[in-house]
C-alpha positions as CSV (number, residue, x, y, z in Angstrom):
1,M,-18.3,1.3,30.2
2,Q,-15.6,3.6,28.7
3,K,-12.9,0.9,29.3
4,Q,-15.0,-1.6,27.4
5,K,-15.3,0.8,24.4
6,R,-11.6,1.5,24.4
7,K,-10.8,-2.2,24.6
8,F,-13.2,-3.0,21.8
9,I,-11.7,-0.3,19.6
10,I,-8.2,-1.5,20.2
11,I,-9.1,-5.1,19.4
12,L,-10.9,-3.9,16.3
13,V,-8.0,-1.9,15.1
14,F,-5.5,-4.7,15.6
15,S,-7.8,-7.2,14.0
16,I,-8.2,-5.1,10.9
17,F,-4.4,-4.4,10.8
18,I,-3.6,-8.2,11.0
19,V,-6.2,-9.0,8.3
20,F,-4.8,-6.4,5.9
21,S,-1.2,-7.1,6.7
22,L,-1.7,-10.7,5.7
23,A,-3.3,-9.8,2.5
24,A,-1.4,-10.9,-0.6
25,V,-1.5,-9.6,-4.1
26,V,-2.7,-12.4,-6.3
27,E,-1.3,-12.8,-9.8
28,A,-2.2,-15.2,-12.5
29,Q,1.2,-16.9,-12.7
30,G,1.8,-20.1,-14.6
31,L,-1.9,-20.7,-15.3
32,K,-2.3,-24.2,-16.7
33,D,-5.2,-26.6,-17.1
34,A,-5.2,-30.2,-15.8
35,F,-3.1,-31.4,-18.7
36,G,-0.4,-28.8,-18.3
37,N,-1.5,-26.6,-21.2
38,T,-1.9,-22.9,-20.8
39,G,-5.0,-23.0,-23.0
40,N,-7.8,-20.5,-22.6
41,A,-6.9,-19.6,-19.0
42,G,-3.5,-18.4,-20.0
43,T,-4.8,-16.7,-23.1
44,V,-7.4,-14.8,-21.2
45,A,-5.0,-13.9,-18.4
46,G,-2.4,-12.7,-20.9
47,A,-5.0,-10.6,-22.7
48,G,-6.0,-9.1,-19.4
49,G,-2.5,-8.0,-18.7
50,Y,-1.6,-10.6,-16.1
51,K,1.8,-12.2,-16.1
52,I,1.6,-15.8,-17.1
53,D,5.4,-16.6,-17.4
54,G,5.8,-17.0,-13.6
55,T,8.9,-14.7,-13.3
56,V,9.2,-12.5,-10.3
57,T,11.5,-9.6,-10.3
58,A,12.9,-7.5,-7.5
59,E,10.9,-4.5,-8.7
60,S,7.6,-6.4,-8.7
61,M,8.3,-7.7,-5.2
62,V,9.1,-4.2,-3.9
63,A,6.0,-2.8,-5.6
64,K,3.9,-5.5,-4.0
65,V,5.3,-4.8,-0.5
66,I,4.8,-1.0,-1.0
67,N,1.2,-1.5,-2.2
68,I,0.4,-3.7,0.8
69,I,1.9,-1.3,3.2
70,L,0.1,1.7,1.6
71,S,-3.2,-0.2,1.6
72,T,-2.8,-1.0,5.3
73,L,-1.9,2.6,6.1
74,G,-4.9,3.8,4.2
75,V,-7.1,1.7,6.3
76,V,-5.4,2.9,9.5
77,F,-6.0,6.5,8.3
78,L,-9.6,5.8,7.7
79,I,-10.1,4.2,11.1
80,L,-8.3,7.2,12.8
81,M,-10.5,9.7,10.9
82,L,-13.7,7.8,11.9
83,Y,-12.6,7.5,15.5
84,G,-11.7,11.2,15.7
85,G,-15.1,12.0,14.1
86,Y,-16.8,9.8,16.6
87,I,-15.1,11.4,19.5
88,W,-16.0,14.8,18.2
89,M,-19.6,14.0,17.6
90,T,-20.1,12.4,21.0
91,A,-18.2,15.2,22.8
92,S,-21.4,16.9,23.9
93,G,-19.7,20.2,24.2
94,D,-16.8,18.9,26.3
95,E,-13.8,21.0,25.2
96,A,-11.2,18.4,26.2
97,R,-12.8,15.8,24.0
98,V,-13.2,18.2,21.1
99,T,-9.5,19.1,21.4
100,K,-8.6,15.5,21.6
101,A,-10.6,14.7,18.4
102,K,-9.1,17.7,16.5
103,N,-5.6,16.6,17.5
104,L,-6.3,13.0,16.4
105,I,-7.7,14.1,13.0
106,T,-4.8,16.6,12.5
107,A,-2.3,13.9,13.3
108,A,-4.0,11.4,10.9
109,I,-3.9,14.0,8.1
110,I,-0.2,14.8,8.7
111,G,0.5,11.1,8.8
112,V,-1.2,10.4,5.5
113,I,0.6,13.4,3.9
114,I,3.9,11.9,5.1
115,V,3.0,8.5,3.8
116,V,1.9,9.8,0.3
117,S,5.1,11.9,0.1
118,A,7.3,8.9,1.0
119,Y,5.5,6.9,-1.7
120,A,6.0,9.6,-4.3
121,I,9.7,9.8,-3.5
122,S,10.2,6.0,-3.6
123,Y,8.2,5.7,-6.8
124,F,10.3,8.4,-8.4
125,V,13.6,6.8,-7.3
126,I,12.6,3.3,-8.3
127,E,11.3,4.6,-11.7
128,K,14.6,6.4,-12.3
129,V,16.7,3.4,-11.3
130,T,14.7,0.9,-13.4
131,T,14.5,3.0,-16.5
132,G,18.3,3.5,-16.3
133,V,19.1,7.1,-15.7
134,L,22.7,6.2,-16.3
135,D,21.9,4.8,-19.7
136,N,21.5,8.3,-21.0
137,A,25.0,9.2,-20.0
138,P,27.3,9.8,-23.0
139,A,29.2,6.7,-24.0
140,T,33.0,6.8,-23.8
141,K,34.6,6.4,-27.2
142,A,37.5,4.1,-27.6
143,P,40.6,5.9,-28.8
144,D,41.5,5.5,-32.5
145,P,44.7,3.4,-33.1
């Protein structure tokens, strides 16, 4: 019975991981009606803040990949927390299972802290690169003839 539960949980975790790893961020790019006009759909999408010009930049692709990875890792964190809580609640006083659950929950929390820290660092670096930290450097003046 225990083997079946473990197999079910492993299959569930991998299924959820596959579903969320295949998720794509949808943008309203190049909205046109049947006659090739942007019309109301483009106007509404533009007013809503969606890009309607169809251009994709390196920054937007990196941001999409980071968002998908973070979403997936958030789901993995949630599953690990629920699984650790389930083990702890069904431990029935068994110290080995309680210790296993505590270790699992602790590892999940440490993992999410590492992921959020990595995101904060990457966001900071990308923000500084795209805003042009070097643009604030003093310009060199050409010598007077």
